[in-house]
C-alpha positions as CSV (number, residue, x, y, z in Angstrom):
1,M,150.3,39.2,29.0
2,N,152.3,40.1,25.7
3,A,153.6,43.9,26.0
4,P,151.7,45.3,22.9
5,V,148.4,44.0,24.6
6,A,148.5,44.6,28.1
7,A,149.7,48.6,27.3
8,M,146.2,49.0,25.8
9,S,142.7,48.3,27.3
10,A,140.3,46.6,25.0
11,A,138.2,49.9,24.3
12,Q,141.5,51.1,23.0
13,L,141.9,48.2,20.7
14,D,138.7,48.5,19.3
15,A,139.0,52.3,18.9
16,S,142.2,51.4,16.7
17,D,140.8,48.6,14.8
18,P,140.3,49.3,11.1
19,L,137.4,46.7,10.9
20,R,135.6,47.5,13.4
21,A,132.8,48.9,11.7
22,Y,132.0,45.3,10.2
23,R,130.5,44.4,13.3
24,E,127.6,46.4,12.5
25,H,127.1,44.2,9.5
26,F,126.0,41.5,11.6
27,H,122.8,40.3,13.8
28,F,124.0,39.2,17.2
29,P,122.0,36.3,18.8
30,A,120.0,37.6,22.1
31,L,120.4,34.8,24.5
32,H,121.6,36.3,27.7
33,D,120.2,39.2,29.5
34,D,124.0,40.7,30.1
35,G,124.4,40.1,26.3
36,T,125.7,37.3,24.4
37,L,129.5,37.0,23.5
38,Y,129.5,34.7,20.3
39,F,132.7,32.7,19.5
40,A,131.2,29.8,17.5
41,G,131.9,30.9,13.9
42,N,134.2,27.9,13.7
43,S,130.6,26.0,13.5
44,L,128.1,28.5,12.3
45,G,128.9,32.1,11.2
46,L,126.7,34.9,12.1
47,Q,124.0,36.5,9.7
48,P,125.0,39.3,7.7
49,R,122.3,42.0,7.8
50,A,122.3,42.3,4.1
51,I,121.2,38.7,3.4
52,R,117.6,39.9,3.9
53,D,117.9,42.4,0.8
54,E,119.5,39.6,-1.6
55,L,117.0,37.1,-0.6
56,D,114.3,39.4,-1.3
57,T,115.7,40.4,-4.5
58,A,115.5,36.7,-5.5
59,L,112.2,36.1,-4.2
60,T,110.8,39.2,-6.2
61,D,112.3,38.1,-9.2
62,W,110.6,34.5,-8.7
63,A,107.4,36.1,-7.7
64,Q,107.3,38.5,-10.7
65,L,108.9,36.3,-13.6
66,G,108.5,32.8,-12.7
67,V,110.0,30.5,-15.0
68,E,111.5,33.5,-17.0
69,G,113.8,34.1,-13.8
70,H,116.3,31.9,-15.3
71,F,117.1,34.4,-18.3
72,E,115.5,37.8,-16.8
73,G,115.6,39.6,-13.7
74,A,118.3,41.2,-11.5
75,H,120.8,38.2,-11.5
76,P,119.3,35.2,-14.0
77,W,119.6,32.2,-12.4
78,V,121.0,30.1,-15.4
79,D,124.2,31.5,-14.3
80,Y,123.7,32.7,-10.6
81,H,126.7,30.6,-9.2
82,T,129.2,33.1,-11.4
83,R,128.3,35.7,-8.9
84,L,130.3,33.7,-6.4
85,T,133.1,32.5,-8.1
86,G,135.3,35.7,-8.4
87,P,134.8,36.6,-4.5
88,S,135.4,32.7,-3.7
89,A,138.5,32.5,-6.2
90,R,139.9,35.6,-4.3
91,L,139.5,34.0,-0.8
92,V,141.1,30.9,-1.8
93,G,143.7,32.0,-4.1
94,A,142.6,30.7,-7.1
95,K,141.8,31.6,-10.7
96,D,138.0,32.0,-11.6
97,A,138.3,28.9,-13.8
98,E,139.2,26.8,-10.9
99,V,136.2,27.5,-8.7
100,V,132.9,26.6,-8.5
101,C,130.2,27.0,-5.6
102,M,128.0,24.1,-5.9
103,N,126.4,21.3,-3.9
104,S,127.4,21.0,-0.3
105,L,131.2,20.2,1.3
106,T,131.0,16.4,1.6
107,T,129.0,15.7,-1.6
108,N,131.5,17.9,-3.6
109,L,134.4,15.8,-1.9
110,H,132.7,12.5,-3.1
111,L,132.6,13.9,-6.5
112,L,136.0,15.1,-6.6
113,F,137.3,11.6,-5.5
114,V,135.6,10.1,-8.2
115,S,138.4,12.1,-10.2
116,F,141.2,12.2,-8.2
117,Y,141.3,8.8,-6.0
118,R,142.0,6.3,-8.7
119,P,143.3,3.3,-6.9
120,T,145.2,0.0,-8.3
121,Q,146.1,-3.0,-6.6
122,K,149.7,-1.4,-5.8
123,R,148.6,2.0,-5.0
124,F,145.3,2.3,-3.3
125,R,146.2,3.8,0.4
126,I,145.0,7.3,1.2
127,L,147.4,9.3,3.6
128,S,145.7,11.9,6.1
129,E,145.9,13.1,9.5
130,A,144.3,11.4,12.6
131,K,141.4,12.7,14.3
132,M,139.8,14.0,11.2
133,F,136.2,15.7,11.0
134,P,134.0,12.6,11.2
135,S,132.5,13.5,8.0
136,D,135.8,13.4,6.3
137,R,136.7,10.0,8.1
138,Y,133.3,8.5,6.8
139,L,134.3,9.9,3.5
140,L,137.6,8.1,3.4
141,E,135.9,4.8,5.0
142,T,133.3,4.6,2.2
143,Q,135.5,5.5,-0.6
144,V,137.9,2.7,0.0
145,R,135.6,0.1,0.8
146,H,133.8,1.1,-2.7
147,H,137.0,0.2,-4.4
148,G,137.2,-3.3,-2.4
149,F,139.7,-2.4,-0.1
150,D,139.8,-2.5,3.7
151,P,139.7,1.0,5.3
152,A,142.1,-0.5,8.3
153,H,145.0,-1.1,5.9
154,A,144.1,1.4,3.0
155,I,143.9,4.6,5.3
156,I,147.2,6.0,7.0
157,E,146.7,8.5,9.6
158,I,149.4,10.5,11.0
159,G,148.8,12.1,14.4
160,P,150.8,13.9,17.0
161,R,154.2,12.5,18.6
162,D,153.7,11.1,21.9
163,G,152.8,13.9,24.5
164,A,152.1,16.3,22.0
165,A,148.8,18.1,20.8
166,V,149.5,18.7,17.1
167,I,150.9,17.2,14.2
168,E,154.5,17.8,12.6
169,E,154.5,18.4,9.0
170,D,158.1,16.4,9.1
171,D,156.0,13.3,10.1
172,F,153.6,14.0,7.2
173,I,156.5,14.2,4.5
174,A,158.2,11.3,6.2
175,A,154.9,9.3,5.7
176,I,154.8,10.2,2.2
177,E,158.2,9.2,1.6
178,K,157.8,5.9,3.4
179,H,154.4,5.1,1.6
180,A,154.7,6.8,-1.7
181,D,154.8,3.4,-3.7
182,E,151.4,2.6,-2.1
183,L,149.5,5.9,-2.0
184,A,146.7,6.8,-4.4
185,L,146.1,10.2,-2.4
186,V,147.2,12.5,0.2
187,F,144.0,14.1,1.7
188,F,143.8,16.2,4.5
189,G,142.0,19.6,6.4
190,G,143.9,22.5,5.7
191,V,143.0,23.8,9.3
192,H,142.5,20.7,11.9
193,Y,138.9,21.1,13.2
194,F,139.9,19.8,16.6
195,T,143.3,21.6,17.3
196,G,143.1,24.6,15.1
197,Q,146.5,23.6,13.8
198,F,146.9,25.3,9.9
199,F,148.9,22.9,8.3
200,D,151.9,23.9,5.8
201,V,149.6,22.9,2.5
202,A,152.2,23.8,0.1
203,R,155.3,21.8,1.6
204,I,152.8,18.6,2.0
205,A,151.7,19.0,-1.6
206,A,155.0,19.6,-3.0
207,A,156.6,16.3,-1.3
208,A,153.4,14.3,-2.5
209,H,153.9,15.7,-5.8
210,A,157.2,14.7,-6.0
211,R,156.5,11.3,-5.8
212,D,153.3,11.5,-8.2
213,I,150.6,11.6,-5.6
214,P,147.7,13.9,-6.1
215,V,146.4,16.2,-3.5
216,G,143.1,17.0,-2.0
217,V,142.3,19.3,0.8
218,D,139.1,20.0,2.9
219,L,139.1,23.8,3.8
220,A,136.0,23.7,6.0
221,H,137.8,25.0,8.8
222,A,140.4,27.6,6.6
223,V,138.4,29.2,4.1
224,G,137.8,32.9,5.4
225,N,140.0,32.1,8.5
226,V,143.5,31.8,7.0
227,P,145.4,33.1,3.7
228,L,145.1,30.4,1.2
229,Q,147.0,30.2,-2.2
230,L,145.5,26.8,-3.7
231,H,146.9,27.7,-7.1
232,D,150.4,28.3,-6.2
233,W,150.4,25.7,-3.8
234,G,149.6,23.6,-6.6
235,V,147.1,21.1,-4.8
236,D,145.0,19.0,-7.1
237,F,141.5,19.5,-5.6
238,A,139.8,21.0,-2.7
239,A,136.3,21.7,-1.3
240,W,134.8,24.0,1.5
241,C,131.5,24.8,3.2
242,T,130.3,28.5,3.4
243,Y,128.5,28.4,6.8
244,K,131.2,28.7,9.3
245,Y,134.1,31.4,8.8
246,L,132.2,32.5,5.5
247,N,128.7,33.2,7.3
248,G,126.5,31.5,4.4
249,G,124.0,30.3,6.7
250,P,123.3,26.8,7.9
251,G,123.8,24.1,5.5
252,N,124.7,26.3,2.6
253,V,126.1,25.7,-0.5
254,G,129.8,24.5,-0.5
255,G,132.5,25.4,-2.8
256,A,135.2,23.3,-4.9
257,F,138.7,24.0,-6.4
258,V,140.2,22.1,-9.1
259,H,143.7,23.3,-10.2
260,E,143.6,24.5,-14.1
261,R,145.8,21.8,-15.1
262,H,143.2,19.5,-14.7
263,A,140.9,22.0,-16.7
264,N,140.6,20.0,-19.8
265,A,141.9,16.7,-18.6
266,D,140.0,13.4,-19.6
267,L,139.3,12.7,-15.7
268,P,136.5,10.1,-14.8
269,R,133.7,12.1,-13.1
270,F,129.9,11.9,-12.5
271,G,127.9,14.1,-15.0
272,G,125.1,16.6,-14.4
273,W,123.6,18.8,-17.1
274,W,124.9,22.0,-15.2
275,G,128.3,20.8,-15.6
276,H,128.1,20.2,-19.6
277,D,128.8,22.2,-22.2
278,R,127.0,25.4,-21.6
279,E,126.3,26.5,-25.3
280,R,124.9,23.1,-25.8
281,R,123.2,22.5,-22.3
282,F,119.8,23.4,-23.8
283,L,120.1,21.0,-26.8
284,M,119.1,18.1,-24.1
285,E,121.9,15.9,-25.7
286,P,122.5,12.2,-24.6
287,T,126.2,12.2,-24.4
288,F,128.0,14.5,-21.5
289,S,130.7,16.7,-22.4
290,P,131.9,18.8,-19.7
291,M,133.0,22.3,-19.5
292,P,136.6,23.1,-19.2
293,G,137.7,23.9,-15.3
294,A,135.9,23.3,-12.2
295,E,132.3,24.2,-13.6
296,G,132.6,21.0,-15.5
297,W,132.2,19.0,-11.8
298,Q,128.7,20.8,-11.5
299,L,125.8,18.4,-11.4
300,S,122.5,20.5,-10.9
301,N,121.4,24.1,-11.6
302,A,122.0,26.8,-8.7
303,P,120.2,26.8,-5.6
304,V,119.6,30.4,-6.1
305,L,118.0,31.2,-2.4
306,G,121.4,29.8,-0.8
307,M,123.6,31.4,-3.3
308,A,121.9,34.8,-2.7
309,A,122.4,34.5,1.0
310,L,126.1,33.5,0.4
311,A,126.4,36.6,-2.1
312,A,125.9,38.9,0.6
313,S,128.7,37.7,2.7
314,L,131.2,37.2,0.4
315,A,130.7,40.7,-0.7
316,L,131.9,41.7,3.0
317,F,135.2,39.5,2.7
318,D,136.0,41.1,-0.6
319,Q,135.5,44.7,1.0
320,A,137.5,43.7,4.2
321,G,140.2,41.5,2.4
322,M,141.8,38.7,3.6
323,T,145.1,40.7,4.3
324,A,143.6,42.9,6.9
325,L,141.4,40.0,8.3
326,R,144.4,37.7,9.1
327,E,146.3,40.9,10.4
328,K,143.4,41.3,13.0
329,S,143.0,37.5,13.5
330,L,146.5,37.1,14.8
331,Q,146.1,39.9,17.2
332,L,142.7,39.1,18.4
333,T,143.3,35.5,18.8
334,Q,146.6,36.5,20.8
335,Y,144.6,38.7,22.8
336,L,142.1,35.7,23.6
337,H,145.1,33.6,24.6
338,D,146.5,36.4,27.1
339,V,143.2,37.2,28.7
340,I,142.7,33.6,29.3
341,S,146.0,32.6,30.4
342,D,145.9,35.7,33.1
343,V,142.3,34.5,34.3
344,V,143.3,30.5,34.7
345,A,146.6,31.8,36.6
346,N,144.3,33.5,39.2
347,V,142.2,30.5,39.9
348,R,143.7,27.8,42.2
349,G,143.7,24.4,40.9
350,V,143.1,25.2,37.4
351,S,145.7,25.2,34.5
352,L,145.4,25.8,30.7
353,G,146.4,23.3,28.3
354,L,146.4,24.8,24.7
355,I,146.3,22.2,22.2
356,T,146.2,24.6,19.0
357,P,149.9,25.6,18.0
358,A,151.5,28.2,20.3
359,E,153.1,30.0,17.3
360,P,150.7,32.3,15.4
361,A,151.4,31.5,11.9
362,R,150.6,27.6,12.4
363,R,146.9,28.5,13.7
364,G,143.8,30.3,12.6
365,C,141.4,32.5,14.9
366,Q,140.4,29.2,16.7
367,L,142.2,28.4,20.5
368,S,141.2,24.8,21.6
369,L,141.5,24.8,25.6
370,R,141.9,21.8,27.7
371,L,141.3,23.1,30.9
372,V,143.1,21.0,33.3
373,G,141.5,20.5,36.6
374,G,138.2,21.7,34.9
375,N,135.5,19.7,33.2
376,R,132.4,19.6,31.3
377,A,130.3,21.6,33.9
378,V,133.0,25.0,32.8
379,F,131.7,24.5,29.2
380,D,128.0,24.1,30.7
381,R,128.5,27.3,33.1
382,L,130.3,29.6,30.4
383,S,127.3,28.8,28.1
384,A,124.8,29.7,30.6
385,A,126.9,33.1,31.4
386,G,126.2,33.8,27.7
387,V,129.4,32.8,26.2
388,I,128.8,30.8,22.9
389,C,131.5,28.4,22.0
390,D,131.6,24.9,21.5
391,F,133.1,21.7,23.4
392,R,134.6,18.6,21.9
393,E,135.2,15.4,23.8
394,P,136.6,14.5,26.1
395,D,137.7,18.0,27.4
396,V,138.3,20.5,25.0
397,I,136.5,24.0,24.8
398,R,136.9,25.5,21.4
399,L,136.6,29.4,21.2
400,A,137.0,31.3,17.8
401,P,137.5,35.0,17.6
402,A,136.3,35.9,14.1
403,P,138.0,39.3,13.1
404,L,134.8,40.2,10.8
405,Y,132.6,40.7,13.6
406,N,134.2,40.1,17.1
407,S,135.6,42.8,19.3
408,Y,138.6,42.9,21.8
409,S,136.1,44.0,24.0
410,D,134.0,40.8,23.2
411,V,137.4,38.9,24.1
412,Y,138.0,40.9,27.8
413,E,134.3,40.4,28.6
414,C,134.9,36.5,27.8
415,G,137.7,36.5,30.4
416,Q,135.7,38.2,32.8
417,R,132.8,35.6,32.8
418,L,135.3,32.6,32.3
419,A,136.8,33.7,35.6
420,R,133.3,33.8,37.6
421,V,132.6,30.4,36.1
422,L,136.0,28.8,37.2
423,E,135.5,30.4,40.7
424,Q,131.9,28.6,41.0
425,T,133.2,25.4,39.5
426,T,136.2,25.0,41.4
């Protein structure tokens, strides 16, 4: 184990953790008699306790005010989404005008593709990473088909080199240069869902923009996980969900970013009345006049109950700050790696294949583990032992220690239960 970690017990690490109090702000599932260890925040974050109060406020306004709640009450609904703008912008490194919470992740991406994927007969191809999250891959496939192109030719996927698990940014840059005259868009995930790789977004965006190619990013596994600076990185658009690391609740409202250089651009888009000029919205005019900035991509009025839940979680991120969360994340994730490595080293016939980048700066809090000599039974028995994580075919276990609510003691106990499981399995 690394010297700084080996010298301290999990209890000592927890005692010196400046974020330890945030754990008490969350509900933990009670799924196992010996306690549930939750490492699935990369799929669904835990429920913040404050959500109930936020929902109660919104429900009370609805009960007491009815339709007048749009303009009266604790948080009038007509501009409810703006409660989420500042905290969201701070999380993704953007200006307030560049961010809006609306719809859901893939819906937002389809809407943004209307504006930023403008293929021609010469430049129609999209460059992306291989083994994308399926929803993104379906997005690309249906978008290029919609424009009359064959996905087999129109989508260029960059994968790992032979024998490697992660993608080299050098290969991304080389592909941009090679196909620049054919590319209509570069689109990829900020953090790869399968391997947990944190891409150098700024470098990829700069290479694409040097060849006049727009850049979009899916931040589903990045927002609330790694530090982001979308404005400074210069990406054209991005979108994210809020139910993973942001703990907004299952299927909750998503977020979108549009760089300020497009704030007043005459871009094609699908219109809806909540994206129409705010001052004239209720005049019910027949011609769409979009608001400047990201708000101009809105379609419908805010889903208030979902946004109330998200507001409670974003408040915690604002209090903790991504700088402190990232610092703990780096330490906690390395501790997880060291604990599991020690466990595996003591079990005959099993070795650990880490497909997440070994360099801490190139990953978030997720570790994707390939247990060589293990199988699906390892995951099933780990789940039965009260360790909640997930399995991705064909042989990968993903563990995500979220710094906002996971502790070093969680990680240590995870290692103990994994050791028992491996001994039983092998």
